[in-house]
C-alpha positions as a printed Julia matrix, in Angstrom:
288×3 Matrix{Float64}:
   0.08  -0.01   -0.1
   1.37   3.39   -1.24
   2.83   6.0     1.75
   1.42   8.79   -0.02
  -0.74  11.5     1.58
  -3.33  13.23   -0.29
  -5.81  16.3     0.66
  -7.8   18.03   -1.54
  -8.49  21.96   -1.57
 -12.5   22.68   -2.04
 -15.41  24.84   -1.14
 -18.26  25.5    -3.61
 -17.78  28.78   -3.7
 -14.6   30.12   -6.02
 -12.31  33.66   -4.28
 -11.51  31.58   -1.39
  -8.24  31.3    -1.74
  -8.08  27.75   -2.42
  -5.06  28.12   -5.25
  -3.04  30.65   -2.81
  -3.45  28.03   -0.01
  -2.56  24.97   -2.24
   0.62  26.87   -3.27
   1.69  27.85    0.32
   1.02  24.67    1.84
   2.94  22.93   -0.85
   6.27  24.95   -0.09
   5.29  24.46    3.56
   5.3   20.87    3.32
   8.51  20.99    1.44
  10.33  22.99    3.68
   9.04  20.4     5.98
  10.97  17.97    4.4
   8.06  16.61    2.31
   8.3   15.5    -1.98
   5.19  17.09   -2.67
   3.16  17.08   -5.8
   0.31  19.65   -6.69
  -2.43  18.78   -9.34
  -4.28  21.79  -10.82
  -8.16  20.82  -11.86
  -9.43  24.08  -10.8
  -9.47  25.57  -14.5
  -8.07  26.18  -17.65
  -6.53  29.2   -16.7
  -3.46  28.07  -15.06
  -3.57  29.83  -11.83
  -1.11  27.25   -9.72
   1.36  27.52  -12.56
   1.18  30.69  -12.35
   1.86  31.27   -8.37
   4.9   29.07   -9.36
   6.06  31.59  -12.43
   6.07  28.52  -14.95
   2.76  29.41  -16.61
   4.24  31.48  -19.89
   6.74  28.1   -20.76
   3.68  25.54  -20.0
   1.31  27.77  -21.89
   3.76  27.97  -24.97
   3.73  24.16  -24.83
   0.19  24.37  -25.27
  -0.36  26.34  -28.0
   2.78  24.51  -30.01
   0.51  21.35  -29.35
   3.45  19.69  -27.07
   1.67  19.61  -23.75
   0.16  15.87  -24.22
  -0.5   13.88  -22.29
  -1.65  16.42  -19.74
  -4.33  16.15  -16.73
  -7.31  16.19  -18.98
  -5.81  12.93  -20.82
  -5.83  10.8   -17.51
  -9.28  11.0   -17.42
  -9.69   9.86  -20.95
 -10.96   6.06  -21.61
  -7.76   5.53  -23.75
  -5.46   6.66  -20.63
  -3.95   2.79  -19.73
  -3.68   2.58  -23.32
  -1.56   5.99  -23.9
   0.04   5.23  -20.62
   1.31   1.78  -21.93
   2.72   3.12  -25.17
   4.64   5.84  -23.22
   6.01   3.45  -21.07
   8.54   4.82  -18.24
   8.0    8.43  -20.16
   4.41   8.64  -18.97
   4.91  11.32  -16.93
   7.89  13.02  -18.01
   6.03  15.58  -19.84
   3.04  15.89  -17.42
   4.99  16.67  -14.74
   6.29  20.09  -14.0
   9.14  20.89  -11.35
   9.23  24.81   -9.78
  11.96  26.49   -8.03
  10.1   26.39   -4.51
  10.23  22.87   -3.99
   6.87  21.05   -5.25
   6.07  19.29   -8.6
   3.19  20.7   -10.55
   0.87  19.15  -12.96
  -0.77  22.05  -14.56
  -4.1   22.73  -15.81
  -4.68  22.35  -19.4
  -7.46  24.0   -21.93
  -9.29  20.03  -22.27
 -10.27  20.78  -18.69
 -12.74  23.33  -19.95
 -14.77  20.04  -21.56
 -13.56  17.33  -19.11
 -17.21  17.88  -16.77
 -19.28  17.24  -19.97
 -17.43  14.44  -20.9
 -17.31  12.81  -17.15
 -21.1   13.21  -16.86
 -20.98  10.58  -20.27
 -19.96   8.11  -17.82
 -23.24   6.16  -16.7
 -21.47   4.15  -14.02
 -21.27   6.77  -11.41
 -18.41   4.58   -9.27
 -16.61   4.97  -12.92
 -17.33   8.75  -13.03
 -16.03  10.03   -9.97
 -12.98   7.23   -9.53
 -10.99   8.26  -12.48
  -8.52  10.69  -10.95
  -8.48   7.63   -7.72
  -7.11   5.44  -10.63
  -4.53   7.46  -11.92
  -2.57   8.67   -8.94
  -2.75   5.18   -7.71
  -1.61   3.18  -10.53
   0.86   6.11  -12.02
   1.65   9.02   -9.31
   1.59   7.16   -5.99
   4.72   4.58   -7.46
   6.87   7.91   -7.67
   7.02   7.88   -4.19
   5.98  11.59   -3.23
   4.98  12.14    0.59
   1.96  14.05    0.04
  -0.3   14.75   -3.14
  -2.68  18.12   -2.93
  -5.07  18.65   -5.86
  -6.32  21.86   -6.6
 -10.36  21.86   -7.32
 -12.64  24.1    -8.87
 -14.93  26.54   -7.13
 -17.73  24.67   -7.93
 -19.69  20.93   -7.09
 -19.17  19.03  -10.26
 -17.71  16.08  -11.9
 -14.56  17.24  -12.04
 -14.78  18.3    -7.84
 -16.31  14.81   -7.17
 -13.41  13.2    -8.76
 -11.26  15.2    -6.84
 -12.88  14.39   -3.63
 -13.08  10.66   -4.41
  -9.34  10.33   -4.97
  -7.96  12.71   -1.67
 -10.92  11.27    0.61
  -9.68  14.44    2.79
 -10.58  18.33    2.2
  -8.52  21.49    3.01
 -11.35  24.04    3.15
  -9.53  27.71    3.23
 -12.58  30.23    4.49
 -12.77  34.26    4.71
 -14.59  35.43    7.94
 -18.19  36.32    6.97
 -21.35  34.53    6.88
 -21.46  33.36    3.58
 -18.22  31.57    3.67
 -19.88  30.13    7.21
 -22.67  28.81    4.97
 -20.84  27.07    2.39
 -18.18  25.3     4.85
 -21.68  23.82    6.58
 -22.92  22.6     3.16
 -19.77  21.23    2.32
 -19.92  19.21    5.1
 -22.69  18.23    4.45
 -22.43  17.19    0.83
 -19.35  15.02    2.03
 -22.05  13.32    4.03
 -24.31  12.74    1.23
 -21.06  11.25   -0.57
 -20.31   8.85    2.24
 -23.94   7.9     2.66
 -24.64   7.39   -1.43
 -21.33   5.63   -2.35
 -19.85   4.27    0.73
 -16.9    6.58    0.58
 -15.85   8.35    3.64
 -14.43  11.95    2.57
 -13.41  14.0     5.5
 -13.1   17.79    6.05
  -9.54  17.98    7.1
  -8.25  21.53    7.46
 -10.42  24.63    8.17
  -8.23  27.44    7.29
  -9.09  30.88    8.33
  -7.98  33.23    5.35
  -7.12  36.69    4.58
  -8.04  37.93    8.12
  -8.32  41.11    9.32
  -8.09  41.0    13.21
  -8.21  44.63   13.42
 -12.03  43.89   12.8
 -14.24  42.91   15.57
 -16.33  40.39   13.37
 -13.52  38.69   12.2
 -12.75  38.17   15.57
 -16.18  36.87   16.03
 -16.19  34.56   12.96
 -12.89  33.44   14.46
 -14.52  32.2    17.05
 -17.35  30.8    15.36
 -15.52  28.47   13.36
 -13.09  26.99   16.18
 -16.39  26.15   18.15
 -17.97  24.81   15.12
 -14.9   22.9    13.39
 -12.93  21.94   16.48
 -11.41  18.7    15.02
 -10.3   20.26   11.56
 -10.06  24.13   12.18
  -6.51  25.12   11.4
  -3.65  25.75   14.58
  -3.73  29.5    13.23
  -5.29  31.3    10.62
  -3.84  33.33    7.74
  -3.74  37.07    8.05
  -4.72  39.36    4.85
  -0.93  40.06    3.34
  -0.21  42.73    0.65
   2.6   41.11   -0.06
   1.15  37.56   -0.43
  -1.23  39.41   -3.72
   2.55  40.67   -4.86
   4.38  37.63   -4.47
   1.66  35.85   -6.35
   1.51  38.8    -9.7
   5.13  37.64   -9.88
   5.25  34.07   -9.97
   6.26  33.38   -6.55
   4.7   32.59   -2.87
   5.3   34.29    0.12
   8.03  31.89    0.81
  10.41  33.12   -2.06
  10.08  36.95   -0.38
  13.39  38.24    0.02
  12.54  41.12    2.13
   8.54  40.32    3.57
   6.16  42.27    5.73
   5.17  41.55    9.25
   2.2   39.91    7.75
   3.83  38.39    5.3
   5.93  36.42    7.8
   3.22  35.68   10.07
   1.33  34.19    6.99
   4.15  31.77    6.16
   4.47  30.82   10.21
   0.25  29.93    9.77
   1.0   27.75    6.55
   4.1   26.21    7.98
   1.56  24.94   11.29
  -1.13  24.4     9.29
   1.09  21.6     7.08
   2.16  19.93   10.18
  -1.39  19.76   11.14
  -1.98  18.38    8.25
   0.39  15.99    7.65
  -0.72  15.2    11.34
  -4.53  14.67   10.57
  -3.65  12.5     6.92
  -1.73   9.77    9.26
   1.41  10.59    8.53
   5.0   11.28    9.95
   7.3   10.5     7.2
   9.62  13.52    5.59
  13.05  13.86    4.6
C-alpha cells in the first residue's frame, strides 16, 4: 500500500484562496522535508502554475500542441493504452518542477470539456474514480510524500473526482456569513457522498484565510469557526497580506520573498503550522 498522503482544496465558491492555499501549503510541506506533488484541476487558466512562475513556458507548449499528455488526458477512456505506449516516459511531460520545491501537474484547456465528458459515463463509481485510478497506478509509485489537488470552486464531476481521490478536504474560509454557510453545506455534501457511495470523505483542515483581526466581526467569526469545527480548524489563521498578492503576481509564494512584511511572515508561520497539522491528521509522519 502506498504511503502517499492526499488532500484536496475545495469549497463550492470561488475566490476563497484555494489556489493560494495549495501553493503555500505545498511549499510549507517541502520546507518541512516532504516531497510534494500539486495537481491543478481548478480550471484552464493555470493559476497554480502562475503562482510558481511556470505558466508562460507551459502555455507555450500548449500553443505549440506539445502539452500532451496533460491533466485532462489522464481521465480519458484510452489513458491506460496511452500510458502503456509511453512506458517510462508516461509522466515525464506531465509533471513540471517548480523553483520553490513542489512538482506540479498544471491545468490544461482540456479541463474545459472534462466535466461534460465525465457526465457521459453512466456508472457513477466509474465517473468519479478516474483521478483516483490515475493517482493509485501512476503517481503513488513515484514516491511523493504528499499530493495536494486544487479543485474548481463548484460542485461538478471534476470536483467529485478530486474529493473521491483525496478523501481529505482542505477548506480555506474567509471571515463572513456566506463562507460559514458554504462550509456547513460542504460538510453536508461530504456526508451525502459517504451515504450514497460508502466512501468516507473527511473535512480535514478548515483554514481561516485573509483574516483582518482589526475588525471585531472577524474575531467573532474566528471564534465561531473554532467552535463549529474543533477537529478540523487549523492551529492558526492566515492574515491578510498584500505581500502575498504581490508575490503571486510575480510568480512566487510568500516563502520566496527576500524581505517579507510582518503579515507575510505571520502567514508563512501559519502555513507551516497548517502543513504540519495536515500531515498529522492525514496519518503521516514521514519526511526528509
